[in-house]
C-alpha positions in Angstrom: 29.0 -2.7 -20.1 27.9 0.6 -21.5 28.6 3.4 -18.7 25.0 4.6 -19.5 23.5 1.2 -18.5 25.9 0.9 -15.5 24.5 4.3 -14.2 21.0 3.3 -14.9 21.4 0.0 -12.9 23.1 1.8 -9.8 19.9 4.1 -9.7 17.2 1.3 -10.0 19.4 -0.5 -7.2 19.0 2.7 -5.0 15.3 3.1 -5.6 14.8 -0.7 -4.9 17.1 -0.1 -1.4 14.9 2.9 -0.6 11.7 0.6 -1.1 13.1 -2.4 0.8 14.2 0.0 3.6 10.6 1.7 3.9 8.8 -1.8 3.4 11.1 -3.0 6.4 11.4 -6.8 5.3 12.5 -8.0 8.6 9.3 -6.7 10.3 7.0 -7.9 7.3 8.7 -11.3 7.6 8.0 -11.4 11.2 4.5 -10.1 10.5 4.0 -13.4 8.2 5.2 -15.4 11.0 2.8 -14.2 13.4 -0.1 -14.5 10.6 0.7 -18.2 9.8 0.7 -19.0 13.7 -2.9 -17.6 13.8 -4.1 -18.9 10.3 -3.0 -22.3 11.8 -5.0 -22.1 15.0 -7.9 -24.8 14.5 -10.4 -22.2 16.5 -9.8 -19.5 13.8 -12.9 -20.1 11.5 -15.1 -19.7 14.7 -15.2 -16.3 13.9 -15.7 -16.2 10.1 -14.9 -12.4 10.0 -11.6 -12.3 12.2 -10.7 -15.5 10.0 -11.1 -14.2 6.6 -9.3 -11.1 7.7 -6.1 -12.7 8.8 -6.2 -15.1 5.8 -6.4 -11.9 3.6 -3.5 -9.9 5.7 -1.5 -13.0 5.2 -1.9 -13.4 1.6 -1.3 -9.8 1.0 1.9 -9.7 3.2 3.3 -12.7 1.6 2.7 -11.3 -2.0 4.4 -8.1 -1.2 7.5 -9.8 0.2 7.5 -12.3 -3.0 7.3 -9.2 -5.2 10.2 -7.1 -3.4 12.5 -10.2 -3.5 11.8 -11.0 -7.1 12.7 -7.6 -7.9 15.7 -7.8 -6.2 16.8 -11.2 -7.9 15.7 -9.7 -11.3 17.9 -6.5 -10.4 21.1 -9.0 -9.6 20.7 -11.0 -12.7 20.4 -7.6 -14.9 24.2 -7.2 -15.2 24.5 -10.9 -16.2 22.3 -10.3 -19.2 24.7 -7.5 -20.3 27.8 -9.8 -19.9 26.1 -11.9 -22.4 25.7 -9.3 -24.7 29.3 -8.0 -24.5 30.4 -12.0 -25.0 28.3 -12.4 -28.7 28.8 -10.8 -31.8 26.9 -9.4 -34.7 23.2 -10.0 -34.8 23.3 -12.4 -31.7 24.5 -9.4 -29.7 22.2 -6.9 -31.1 19.5 -9.6 -30.4 20.8 -10.1 -26.6 21.0 -6.3 -26.1 17.3 -6.1 -27.0 16.5 -8.5 -24.8 18.4 -6.9 -21.6 17.0 -3.6 -22.8 13.7 -4.6 -22.6 13.9 -6.5 -19.3 15.5 -3.3 -17.7 12.6 -1.2 -19.0 10.0 -3.7 -17.5 11.9 -3.9 -14.5 12.2 0.0 -13.8 8.4 0.2 -14.5 7.6 -2.6 -11.7 10.0 -1.2 -9.3 8.6 2.4 -9.8 4.9 0.9 -9.1 6.6 -0.8 -6.0 7.8 2.7 -5.0 4.3 4.0 -5.2 2.8 1.6 -2.7 5.4 2.9 -0.3 3.7 6.3 -0.7 0.6 4.9 1.0 1.1 6.0 4.5 -2.5 7.8 5.6 -4.2 6.8 8.8 -6.9 5.0 6.0 -4.7 3.8 3.5 -4.5 0.0 4.3 -8.3 -0.2 4.1 -10.4 -2.1 1.7 -12.2 0.4 -0.6 -15.9 1.6 -0.8 -16.6 2.9 -4.4 -19.7 4.8 -5.3 -20.4 5.7 -8.9 -23.3 8.1 -9.7 -24.6 9.4 -13.2 -24.3 12.9 -13.8 -25.1 15.4 -16.5 -26.0 13.8 -19.9 -29.3 11.8 -19.4 -29.4 8.3 -21.0 -25.6 8.7 -22.0 -24.3 9.4 -18.4 -26.1 6.2 -17.1 -24.2 4.3 -19.9 -21.0 6.1 -18.6 -21.5 5.1 -14.8 -22.0 1.7 -15.7 -18.9 1.7 -18.1 -16.9 3.4 -15.2 -18.2 0.1 -13.0 -17.1 -2.3 -15.7 -13.6 -0.2 -15.6 -13.1 -0.5 -11.9 -14.3 -4.4 -11.5 -11.9 -5.5 -14.6 -9.1 -3.5 -13.0 -9.8 -5.4 -9.6 -10.1 -8.8 -11.3 -7.0 -8.4 -13.5 -5.3 -7.5 -9.7 -6.7 -10.8 -8.4 -8.8 -8.4 -5.9 -12.3 -9.6 -4.8 -15.4 -7.6 -5.6 -18.6 -7.4 -3.6 -21.3 -5.3 -5.1 -23.9 -3.7 -2.5 -26.1 -2.0 -4.9 -27.0 -1.3 -8.4 -29.9 0.9 -9.3 -30.4 0.8 -12.8 -31.7 3.8 -15.1 -34.9 3.4 -17.1 -33.8 3.2 -20.6 -30.0 2.0 -20.3 -26.9 1.9 -17.8 -27.1 2.8 -13.8 -28.4 5.8 -11.8 -25.7 4.7 -9.2 -23.6 1.7 -8.2 -21.8 0.7 -4.6 -19.4 -1.8 -4.4 -16.5 -2.8 -2.2 -12.8 -3.8 -3.7 -11.7 -6.3 -1.1 -8.1 -6.2 -0.7 -5.6 -4.3 1.7 -4.3 -0.7 0.5 -7.4 -0.4 -1.9 -8.4 2.9 -0.2 -5.1 4.2 -0.4 -4.9 3.3 -3.9 -8.3 4.2 -5.4 -8.8 7.5 -3.6 -7.0 9.2 -6.2 -9.9 8.2 -8.7 -12.3 10.5 -6.5 -14.0 13.4 -8.4 -15.9 14.0 -11.9 -15.1 11.5 -15.0 -16.1 12.9 -18.1 -17.0 11.1 -21.7 -17.2 12.5 -25.0 -18.3 10.4 -27.8 -20.7 9.8 -30.7 -24.2 8.8 -28.4 -25.1 5.5 -29.4 -28.7 6.5 -28.1 -29.0 9.7 -30.4 -30.9 8.5 -33.8 -28.7 11.7 -35.2 -25.5 10.9 -34.3 -24.5 13.8 -32.4 -21.4 14.2 -30.2 -22.4 13.9 -26.4 -20.7 14.8 -23.3 -21.7 13.1 -20.1 -20.5 13.0 -16.8 -20.3 10.5 -13.7 -19.0 11.2 -10.0 -16.6 8.4 -8.4 -16.9 8.6 -4.6 -13.9 6.5 -2.7 -14.5 5.6 0.7 -12.4 3.2 3.3 -14.5 0.4 4.8 -15.3 0.7 8.3 -13.3 -1.4 10.9 -14.4 -2.2 14.7 -11.8 0.2 15.9 -13.4 3.2 14.3 -16.0 4.0 16.7 -18.8 5.2 14.3 -21.9 4.9 16.4 -25.3 5.6 14.9 -28.3 5.8 16.9 -30.8 3.4 15.8 -33.6 6.3 16.5 -31.6 8.8 13.9 -32.2 6.2 11.0 -35.2 5.7 9.0 -35.5 2.3 7.1 -37.7 1.5 4.0 -38.3 -1.6 2.2 -39.2 -2.5 -1.3 -38.6 -4.4 -3.9 -35.5 -4.9 -6.2 -35.5 -3.6 -9.7 -33.3 -4.7 -12.4 -32.4 -3.2 -16.1 -35.8 -1.7 -17.9 -37.2 -1.0 -14.2 -38.4 -4.9 -14.0 -39.0 -5.9 -10.6 -35.9 -8.5 -9.9 -37.9 -10.6 -6.8 -41.4 -10.6 -5.3 -40.2 -9.7 -1.9 -39.8 -6.6 -0.2 -36.0 -7.4 0.4 -34.2 -4.2 -0.9 -33.5 -1.7 1.9 -33.2 2.1 2.0 -31.8 3.9 5.3 -32.3 7.5 5.8 -29.8 9.2 8.3 -32.1 12.0 9.4 -29.0 14.2 11.3 -26.8 14.3 7.9 -29.7 13.7 5.3 -27.6 10.7 3.9 -29.3 8.1 2.1 -27.9 4.6 1.3 -29.6 2.0 -0.6 -28.8 -1.8 -0.8 -30.5 -4.5 -2.9 -28.0 -6.8 -3.9 -28.3 -9.6 -1.3 -30.9 -12.2 -1.0 -32.7 -11.2 2.3 -33.7 -8.0 3.7 -31.6 -8.6 7.0 -28.6 -8.9 4.6 -29.2 -6.1 2.8 -29.8 -3.8 6.0 -26.4 -5.0 7.3 -24.5 -3.8 3.9 -26.4 -0.5 3.9 -25.4 -0.2 7.5 -21.9 -0.7 6.6 -22.2 2.0 3.5 -23.8 4.3 6.0 -20.9 3.7 8.5 -18.1 4.4 5.6 -19.9 7.5 4.5 -20.1 8.9 8.3 -16.7 7.9 8.8 -15.5 9.9 5.6 -17.4 13.2 7.0 -15.9 13.0 10.2 -12.4 12.7 8.3 -13.1 15.7 6.0 -14.2 17.6 8.9 -11.1 16.8 10.9 -9.2 17.6 7.6 -10.9 21.1 7.4 -10.1 21.7 10.9 -6.3 20.6 10.3 -6.3 23.0 7.1 -7.8 25.9 9.1 -5.1 25.7 11.7 -2.4 25.4 9.0 -4.1 28.7 7.3 -3.7 27.6 3.8 -7.1 26.5 3.0 -5.9 23.1 2.1 -5.0 21.6 -1.4 -7.6 22.2 -4.1 -8.6 18.7 -5.6 -10.2 19.9 -8.6 -13.6 18.2 -9.2 -13.4 17.3 -12.8 -10.4 14.9 -12.7 -10.3 12.9 -16.2 -11.3 13.2 -19.6 -12.1 10.2 -21.8 -12.5 11.3 -25.5 -13.7 8.5 -28.1 -14.6 11.2 -30.6 -13.3 13.0 -32.9 -10.2 11.7 -31.5 -8.9 8.8 -29.1 -7.5 10.0 -25.7 -7.8 9.6 -22.3 -6.2 12.8 -20.2 -5.7 13.1 -16.5 -6.3 16.9 -15.8 -4.4 16.6 -12.7 -1.1 14.8 -13.6 -1.4 15.1 -17.5 -1.0 11.4 -18.1 -2.4 10.7 -21.4 -3.4 7.3 -23.0 -4.2 7.1 -26.9 -5.8 3.6 -26.1 -9.1 4.4 -24.6 -10.6 0.6 -25.2 -7.5 -0.4 -23.1 -8.1 2.0 -20.3 -11.9 1.4 -20.1 -11.2 -2.3 -19.8 -9.5 -1.9 -16.9 -6.0 -0.6 -17.7 -5.7 2.4 -15.1 -2.5 1.6 -13.3 -0.4 4.2 -15.0 -3.4 6.6 -14.0 -3.5 5.4 -10.2 0.2 5.7 -9.9 0.8 9.3 -11.6 -2.5 10.0 -9.3 -0.5 9.0 -5.8 2.8 10.7 -6.7 0.7 13.9 -7.8 -1.3 13.8 -4.4 2.1 13.4 -2.5 3.6 16.2 -4.2 0.4 18.4 -3.1 0.5 17.4 0.5 4.2 18.4 1.0 
């Protein structure tokens, strides 16, 4: 085996060993045993929410253990692949070397992705994520852009097998969305997606401009941790004004004939939340309440962070607001303005291929915080 390959395998082994230590595989196995016992309890489904949390946590823990043990197994197999290269001659040796190198590169990407997951150690990082997208400057193009971003995140979630629950879609008059709120239902989604927060900028030839001019439009992405019962976010009913109205769909038409959509206004903070995607007014009110709690939790978290930053005396790390640029004309490029990660395939990115941006964002945040 070439010394360079040998050194690279040693480096990969060291990274994977660090990942295994941080994940604490013995503790992970103990946790899986405990969750399996809970999942086999015949009374589990008497409490639907608790049961879903147990089965979701179990599935996630089993998947994490499987991923890391598969990585170790693949790494153990790599030296054997390179021994096969040494045993071959001519074209067969070249083919075997190509196959071994391709597996080494793929394994490196997979180990690095796993390493990034071990960086999610924030208090709220293990939570599910609540994503809110709002059209910014740019008129109908911005509303269309907000809808494209919603599709990008939901496609990304589907590709990874994560559930998506849509709470609210407020359609714009001509096309696209004024705003949308949806939850991505899997552990560690808040920690993973919180680096996507900020202003996303799109440059393209506007499909809504009959003169075919280039248009720049903006959309805001907000990512919140889903509230859990331990968070103690108490909301006084007297502080919340409840309005009900009819859900509207694209083009402004009414979706249903009853006043089932709900708007909550929290008087002390001025926060307004709408929900119109459930079947009944009661369900919509419950969902809107969850979103309001998440927004109040985030507000509390930011106030605590500001106090900590003031104590540290450094004013806190500045998260530049405009964080990513998607250019479809005159050239094709997506560029992250914080990490400088680029892709020359915007259509794949807009189809949900955003892992490289998320992973680089998590590493960037880690560097900023230390």
